[in-house]
VMD Tcl script that draws the C-alpha trace (Angstrom):
set ca {
  {187.74 91.27 35.69}
  {188.27 95.02 35.58}
  {191.32 96.89 34.43}
  {193.52 98.53 37.03}
  {192.44 102.14 37.28}
  {194.93 104.41 35.58}
  {197.84 101.99 35.71}
  {196.51 100.47 32.46}
  {198.31 98.56 29.73}
  {199.17 95.00 30.74}
  {201.19 95.28 33.95}
  {200.14 92.06 35.75}
  {199.35 93.14 39.30}
  {198.00 90.20 41.27}
  {194.26 89.90 41.14}
  {193.75 92.47 38.38}
  {192.68 91.72 34.82}
  {193.93 93.38 31.65}
  {193.07 93.24 27.98}
  {195.78 92.09 25.59}
  {197.58 94.57 23.38}
  {196.30 94.78 19.83}
  {197.25 96.47 16.59}
  {197.73 100.27 16.58}
  {194.89 102.56 15.62}
  {194.41 102.95 11.90}
  {191.75 105.63 11.44}
  {192.82 109.19 10.65}
  {192.48 111.49 13.70}
  {191.28 115.07 13.50}
  {192.80 118.12 15.16}
  {191.37 119.44 18.41}
  {190.35 122.75 16.80}
  {187.91 121.01 14.42}
  {185.75 120.20 17.41}
  {182.27 118.77 17.31}
  {181.78 116.46 20.26}
  {184.71 114.22 21.16}
  {187.47 114.21 18.56}
  {190.68 112.18 18.36}
  {193.87 114.25 18.43}
  {197.15 112.65 17.26}
  {199.49 111.48 20.04}
  {202.82 109.64 19.85}
  {203.05 105.89 20.54}
  {206.68 104.85 21.08}
  {205.95 101.15 20.68}
  {202.91 99.56 22.35}
  {201.79 102.39 24.65}
  {198.91 103.61 26.77}
  {197.97 106.72 28.75}
  {196.38 106.57 32.19}
  {195.82 110.16 33.35}
  {195.81 113.73 32.12}
  {196.01 117.23 33.65}
  {195.84 120.70 32.10}
  {196.70 124.21 33.23}
  {195.53 125.91 30.03}
  {194.58 125.28 26.42}
  {198.30 125.22 25.57}
  {199.68 123.25 28.53}
  {198.61 119.71 29.36}
  {200.33 116.53 30.55}
  {199.41 112.88 29.99}
  {201.14 109.93 31.66}
  {201.16 106.15 31.33}
  {203.64 103.55 30.15}
  {205.14 101.93 27.07}
  {206.41 98.45 26.24}
  {209.99 98.18 24.96}
  {211.19 95.59 22.41}
  {212.98 93.85 25.28}
  {209.76 93.33 27.21}
  {210.18 96.11 29.79}
  {207.46 98.56 30.82}
  {208.80 102.10 31.05}
  {207.25 105.42 32.05}
  {205.62 107.49 29.33}
  {204.97 111.23 29.65}
  {203.53 113.37 26.87}
  {202.98 117.14 26.72}
  {200.44 119.23 24.79}
  {201.75 122.66 23.75}
  {198.63 123.90 21.98}
  {199.59 122.37 18.65}
  {200.71 118.79 19.22}
  {201.33 116.06 21.79}
  {205.03 115.22 22.16}
  {206.92 112.69 24.27}
  {209.01 114.26 27.05}
  {211.85 112.19 28.59}
  {210.97 110.71 32.01}
  {213.02 108.74 34.56}
  {212.81 104.97 35.04}
  {214.24 103.73 38.35}
  {213.54 100.01 37.91}
  {216.43 97.72 36.96}
  {216.76 94.05 36.11}
  {216.18 92.17 32.88}
  {212.52 93.10 32.31}
  {211.65 95.92 34.72}
  {208.29 97.60 35.20}
  {207.83 101.36 35.57}
  {204.41 102.95 35.14}
  {202.68 106.26 35.93}
  {198.99 106.31 36.81}
  {198.29 109.81 38.10}
  {199.25 113.38 37.24}
  {198.54 116.91 38.49}
  {199.66 120.20 36.98}
  {199.73 123.47 38.91}
  {201.60 125.67 36.43}
  {203.88 125.43 33.41}
  {206.80 124.86 35.76}
  {205.19 122.66 38.39}
  {203.67 119.26 37.66}
  {203.69 115.90 39.45}
  {203.20 112.29 38.34}
  {202.82 109.14 40.46}
  {202.81 105.40 39.91}
  {205.12 102.54 40.80}
  {208.26 100.71 39.73}
  {209.35 97.13 40.13}
  {212.15 96.77 42.67}
  {212.25 92.99 42.16}
  {210.15 90.57 40.13}
  {207.50 90.51 42.87}
  {207.90 93.85 44.63}
  {206.40 97.16 43.44}
  {207.48 100.41 45.09}
  {206.01 103.91 44.90}
  {207.23 106.23 42.17}
  {206.75 110.01 42.19}
  {208.22 112.35 39.58}
  {208.29 116.18 39.37}
  {208.44 118.64 36.47}
  {210.30 121.89 37.21}
  {209.78 123.53 33.85}
  {212.88 121.94 32.36}
  {212.90 118.22 33.13}
  {211.19 115.40 35.02}
  {213.06 113.93 37.99}
  {212.32 111.30 40.63}
  {211.40 112.67 44.07}
  {211.83 110.30 47.04}
  {208.53 108.78 48.19}
  {207.92 106.47 51.16}
  {206.77 102.85 51.23}
  {205.02 100.91 53.96}
  {206.72 97.61 54.79}
  {208.62 95.40 52.38}
  {205.66 94.28 50.26}
  {204.19 95.92 47.17}
  {203.33 99.64 47.32}
  {201.62 101.31 44.37}
  {200.17 104.76 43.66}
  {197.23 105.09 41.26}
  {196.09 108.73 41.35}
  {196.99 112.27 42.44}
  {195.13 115.40 43.59}
  {196.46 118.89 44.27}
  {194.82 121.23 46.77}
  {197.73 123.66 46.36}
  {201.44 123.59 45.55}
  {202.15 122.62 49.17}
  {199.18 120.30 49.68}
  {199.19 117.36 47.24}
  {197.87 113.81 47.67}
  {198.82 110.52 46.02}
  {196.74 107.42 46.74}
  {196.90 103.70 46.00}
  {197.44 100.57 48.06}
  {200.12 98.58 49.87}
  {200.52 94.93 50.73}
  {199.58 94.22 54.32}
  {199.64 91.07 56.45}
  {196.07 90.13 55.53}
  {195.73 91.68 52.08}
  {196.16 94.95 50.25}
  {195.46 98.06 52.33}
  {194.83 101.71 51.54}
  {197.86 103.95 50.99}
  {197.75 107.76 51.08}
  {200.83 109.97 50.76}
  {201.05 113.75 51.23}
  {203.36 116.48 49.92}
  {203.71 119.46 52.27}
  {206.02 121.50 50.06}
  {209.17 119.84 51.41}
  {208.75 116.06 51.37}
  {206.36 113.19 50.75}
  {205.11 111.32 53.83}
  {202.62 108.51 54.43}
  {199.40 109.68 56.09}
  {197.53 107.00 58.06}
  {194.35 105.90 56.27}
  {191.53 103.62 57.45}
  {190.41 100.25 56.07}
  {187.20 98.23 56.19}
  {187.62 94.70 57.51}
  {190.81 92.68 57.23}
  {190.92 92.00 53.48}
  {191.77 94.07 50.42}
  {191.16 97.82 50.54}
  {192.22 99.62 47.36}
  {192.22 103.31 46.41}
  {191.98 104.20 42.71}
  {191.00 107.88 42.61}
  {191.39 111.12 44.55}
  {190.34 114.75 44.25}
  {190.60 117.96 46.30}
  {187.55 118.91 48.33}
  {186.59 122.53 47.71}
  {186.11 122.90 51.46}
  {189.85 122.44 51.88}
  {190.24 118.68 52.29}
  {190.36 115.74 49.92}
  {188.43 112.67 48.74}
  {189.78 109.21 47.92}
  {187.72 106.37 46.44}
  {188.15 102.68 45.61}
  {186.82 99.39 46.95}
  {187.03 97.04 49.92}
  {186.69 93.27 49.99}
  {183.65 93.05 52.27}
  {180.53 91.44 50.73}
  {182.06 90.69 47.29}
  {183.75 94.08 47.24}
  {182.01 97.32 48.13}
  {182.52 100.86 46.93}
  {184.86 102.68 49.32}
  {185.11 106.42 49.99}
  {187.51 108.20 52.31}
  {187.14 111.88 53.25}
  {189.71 114.15 54.84}
  {188.64 117.39 56.45}
  {191.09 118.25 59.18}
  {193.90 116.05 60.47}
  {192.76 112.55 59.44}
  {190.97 110.41 56.86}
  {187.57 108.90 57.70}
  {185.41 106.30 55.97}
  {182.13 107.58 54.53}
  {179.36 105.07 53.64}
  {178.61 104.70 49.92}
  {175.78 103.27 47.81}
  {176.40 99.65 46.81}
  {173.98 98.29 44.21}
  {174.13 94.82 42.71}
  {175.28 91.53 44.20}
  {178.90 91.41 42.98}
  {182.04 93.52 42.98}
  {181.54 97.27 43.21}
  {184.27 99.80 42.50}
  {184.56 103.58 42.64}
  {187.34 104.44 40.21}
  {187.44 108.23 40.33}
  {186.02 111.28 42.09}
  {185.71 115.02 41.47}
  {184.40 117.82 43.69}
  {183.27 120.84 41.65}
  {181.97 122.74 44.68}
  {182.11 122.59 48.46}
  {179.70 119.95 49.80}
  {179.28 118.48 46.28}
  {181.25 115.56 44.85}
  {180.73 113.06 42.03}
  {182.21 109.55 41.96}
  {182.06 106.93 39.20}
  {182.96 103.29 38.70}
  {181.16 100.02 38.05}
  {179.22 97.20 39.70}
  {178.44 93.61 38.81}
  {174.95 92.20 38.39}
  {173.97 88.61 37.70}
  {174.28 89.15 33.94}
  {176.63 92.08 33.25}
  {178.83 94.87 34.56}
  {177.11 98.25 34.75}
  {178.31 101.79 35.39}
  {178.08 103.13 38.93}
  {177.66 106.85 39.63}
  {177.21 108.49 43.02}
  {176.80 112.04 44.32}
  {177.79 113.56 47.66}
  {175.39 116.24 48.92}
  {177.39 117.33 51.93}
  {176.07 114.67 54.26}
  {175.68 111.39 52.33}
  {176.53 109.54 49.12}
  {173.59 108.40 46.98}
  {173.37 106.70 43.62}
  {172.44 108.79 40.57}
  {171.33 107.52 37.13}
  {174.06 106.61 34.64}
  {174.06 104.93 31.24}
  {175.24 101.36 30.55}
  {174.97 101.02 26.77}
  {177.11 97.88 26.51}
  {175.04 94.73 26.76}
  {177.90 92.87 28.48}
  {180.28 95.33 30.17}
  {180.31 99.01 31.18}
  {182.81 100.84 33.38}
  {183.56 104.49 34.12}
  {187.23 105.03 34.92}
  {187.62 108.81 35.29}
  {185.54 111.92 35.96}
  {185.97 115.70 35.78}
  {183.52 118.56 36.28}
  {183.68 122.33 35.89}
  {180.47 122.96 37.84}
  {177.64 121.10 39.51}
  {175.84 120.86 36.16}
  {178.69 120.26 33.71}
  {180.90 117.19 33.87}
  {182.19 114.22 31.89}
  {183.04 110.65 32.83}
  {184.88 108.22 30.57}
  {185.65 104.51 30.46}
  {184.79 101.55 28.26}
  {181.90 99.35 27.14}
  {181.53 95.97 25.45}
  {178.58 94.50 23.57}
  {179.35 90.83 24.25}
  {182.04 88.64 25.74}
  {184.79 88.08 23.20}
  {184.10 91.31 21.33}
  {186.38 94.35 21.56}
  {186.00 97.08 24.16}
  {184.90 100.49 22.90}
  {185.32 103.87 24.56}
  {182.49 105.18 26.73}
  {181.81 108.85 27.48}
  {178.94 110.21 29.58}
  {177.87 113.77 30.33}
  {176.60 115.10 33.67}
  {173.80 117.69 33.60}
  {173.33 118.11 37.33}
  {170.85 115.27 37.66}
  {172.02 112.25 35.66}
  {174.73 110.86 33.37}
  {173.89 110.38 29.68}
  {176.00 108.48 27.15}
  {177.49 110.48 24.27}
  {179.37 109.45 21.15}
  {183.14 109.02 21.53}
  {185.63 107.68 18.97}
  {187.07 104.15 19.17}
  {189.74 104.27 16.44}
  {191.76 101.19 17.38}
  {191.53 97.69 15.96}
  {191.76 96.12 19.42}
  {190.38 97.16 22.78}
  {189.86 100.92 23.19}
  {189.67 102.37 26.71}
  {189.58 105.87 28.18}
  {191.29 105.94 31.58}
  {191.80 109.63 32.34}
  {190.00 112.93 31.92}
  {190.72 116.55 32.84}
  {188.87 119.82 32.51}
  {190.79 122.51 30.65}
  {190.68 125.92 32.41}
  {188.42 128.31 30.51}
  {186.76 125.54 28.53}
  {187.03 122.04 27.14}
  {188.14 118.59 28.29}
  {190.93 116.14 27.51}
  {190.45 112.37 27.76}
  {193.25 109.81 27.39}
  {193.67 106.04 27.19}
  {194.64 103.50 24.59}
  {193.39 102.52 21.14}
  {194.56 98.95 20.78}
  {198.32 99.14 21.33}
  {198.51 102.90 20.68}
  {197.99 105.92 22.88}
  {194.62 107.64 22.57}
  {193.93 111.32 23.24}
  {190.51 112.85 22.68}
  {189.39 116.47 23.00}
  {185.98 118.03 23.66}
  {185.32 121.74 23.27}
}
mol new
graphics top color blue
foreach p $ca { graphics top sphere $p radius 0.5 }
foreach p [lrange $ca 0 end-1] q [lrange $ca 1 end] { graphics top cylinder $p $q radius 0.2 }
display resetview
């Protein structure tokens, strides 16, 4: 089973698999300035913690979000900020109540030093997740009202910003016949649900979203038809539409994340299941169709790409995790895009348990951040 894209840690959403928490990372990280390939940068871990997404407005302003486990067994939001010298925890709201509540953040966008958004979900009852959206105004994070569809579970997994008055959050909601796509839009005044299509009557899940340079947006995930197929939604104009994707293999296929570095060009990544192992899945949009492009699967047992970012049509990175054999620990996976194919590159795995990278962001004017977890500790890695 795969991990829930960007909601990470061990929040037990029905039908999703998670790796158990392990001991914190023990190897000594290096500072981002001493950069040669991917390098670990110290980040706080207030108890067992993990990071799911990252966004940056400059080399001295970045946000990472996820969740942390309290001694009492509650999952609470976790937000960390990079100021150019260090990552630091910034207080964030937690709306869930009860004896062991769940609050988690899975997506983040940053438009300026005084304008950032984060999205995820909180547990209204022991079986009912509701959408959670928080906003940074330059001084503090606060909860902004966000809608829910019906009385069943509603979760948000990712965010994308076209502009300060055109922001998307995507995920899924519980419908009568399974989980269905959920897309919510910020118009500068309020968040509202935007109708989104589904394939068939079963589960349709959205895990990633990105602005389209032509002025719209992409959202990607999976549907439950034919063992689960890669799903892509495109919005140019007033409504979302389903766009056919490549679906290799004979088992579950997921698109976890998408980026669009130029108009009529987009890159999406995820994983698919063969008879013997899970392999990375990478696809490219050429303005008229999605097609599969080569990607590396160095793990003999398991390979998954969870996040992607690109600064141009020939320069991008995707990150996730790999595993050599069942029962062994997961290691981080990083792959570079050269305009034609994805090639695996070295990335640190400093933890003693499972190490995953769940989020990545390009830094304006150069570099990338990647975030995840190293065992039971947060993991932040930098690439110049």
